[in-house]
N, C-alpha and C positions, 0 to 999 in steps of 0.2 A: 667657875674658875677660868681664868684666861689660859688659852692655849694658842701658840703660834706654830704655824706649819711652814716648812720649806720643802724643797724638792726631796731631800733625804732625811729630814729631821722633824721631830715633834718636840717643841719646847713647852714644858709644862711645869706645874708645881711638883714638889717632892712628895714621895710616899714611902712608907716603911719598906715596901718591897724593893726599893732602890739600894738598900744598905749593902748587899753583897757586891753589886756592880760598882757602886761608888767606892767601896773599900779597895777594890782592885785599882781604882784610879788614885785615891788619896793615900793608899799604902805603898805605892810604887815610888821608890827613891828617885828614879829617873824623871818621872812626871813632876815630882815635888822639888826637884833640884833648884828651881828658881822661885819657889813659893815662899811665903813669909812665915811658915811654920814647918816643923819637921814632918816627915811622912807619918801617917797614922800607924801607931804601934800594933793595934789590934782592932777587930771589928767593932768593939764597944765604942771606941772613939768616933768612928764613922756613924754609928747608930745615934750617938748623942748629937752629932752635927746635923744629921737628917731631921731629928726631932726638933732642933732649934729652927731649922729652915721651914719645917711644917708649921710651927707656931708663928713664925714671922710672916708667913704667906697667908695667914688667915684674913688679913685686912686688904692689902694690895700686893699682888705678886710682882716682885722686882728681881728675884733671883731664880733662874730656871734650871731644871734638869734637862739635859740634852739627851733625847732618846732616839736611837737608831735601830731599826729592825727589832723593836721590842726590848732593847736593853739601854740602861742609863750608861752613857759613854763619857759624860762630863757634866759640867755646870757652867753657868755664866749669867751675868746680869749685874745690876746695881746692888752692892752689898752694904754700902755705908755712904750716907749723904748722896753725892752724885757720882761716886767712884764706881766705875765698871771694872769687873774682873772676870776671868774665865780660866777654866782648866779642862783638859781633854786627855783621855786615855791614849797612851803612846801608839796603840794599834791604829789610831785614827788620825795621826799626825800627817802633815804634808798632803792632805786631800782636799783642802779648802773648806773643811767642815766648820771651823770657827768663823771664817769670813762669811759663810752662809748663815750661820747662827746670828752673828752681829747684824747682818743685813735684815733680819727679821726683828731683832730686839731694838735696834736704834730707832726706827720709826715708831715703835710702840712707846718707848720712853719719851720721845719728843711729841708725837701726835696725840697719844692717849693719856699719858701721865703729865704732859706739859713741863718736862724738865727743860730749863733754859740752856743747860749745857751738860755734858758728861766729861768726867775726868778719868785718868788712868795712871797707874804707877807700875812700871815694869823694871825688872832687872835688865840692865843694858846688855848683859851677856846672853839673854834670851832673845836671840835674833828673830826667831819665828814669831814670838808675841809682839815684838816691836814692829815687825813688818806687817802683821795682821792689823794692828792699830792704825798704822799709816795707810794701809789699803782701805780701811774703813773711813778714812778722812780725818783722823786725829792728827793734830800738830803738836810738836814738842814744845813745851813751855819752860822746861828747866831740868836740872839734874842735881843730885846730891850724893855725897860719898857716905859709906858706912851707915846705911839706914836700917838694915835688918841684920841681926846676929842669930844665925840658925845653925845648929850642929857644929859650933865652933868656928864658923866662917862668916865674915862680914860680906854683905852684898850692898851694891850701890842701887840708886833708883834713877830712872828717867821718867819725867812727868809729861803727860799729854792732856789735851783738851779738844773737845769737839763741841762747837756751838750749834744750837738748834737753828735750822734754817728759818729765815724770816717768812712770815705769812705773806702771800701775794696781795 
């Protein structure tokens, strides 16, 4: 199974032992504020998600658990088509963690899996995610109003693309 290592992180496939750590992430309303689904209501919801990710990662690993100091602190990677997404526990915000993780994932997607491009969709109110995408080299390609309706509130979307570098 593929593992990517950075200075502070291990990016790896999911395992059932991640459920409690990931429930702390996916169950946190602050973390899920700009996500496309409501926070997980209970641990069983996170357990079902982890099982789906384990099943999906049996062939090719495209969505990683971000592990730091032995704990799952978030997830990231390609979750559908060529769309990349990421989530990180609030205790790890504003430390460059996701930029570091993307710095390992993007070359893997382009060099090893031969994706011609990566796309992303972010809530424009999520300034940190938008800045992280831009820092990773993504360029804005569009925007749309009222794309997600979660917990009684509409969210907009801003779309990004990163094209694979040309081989020399």
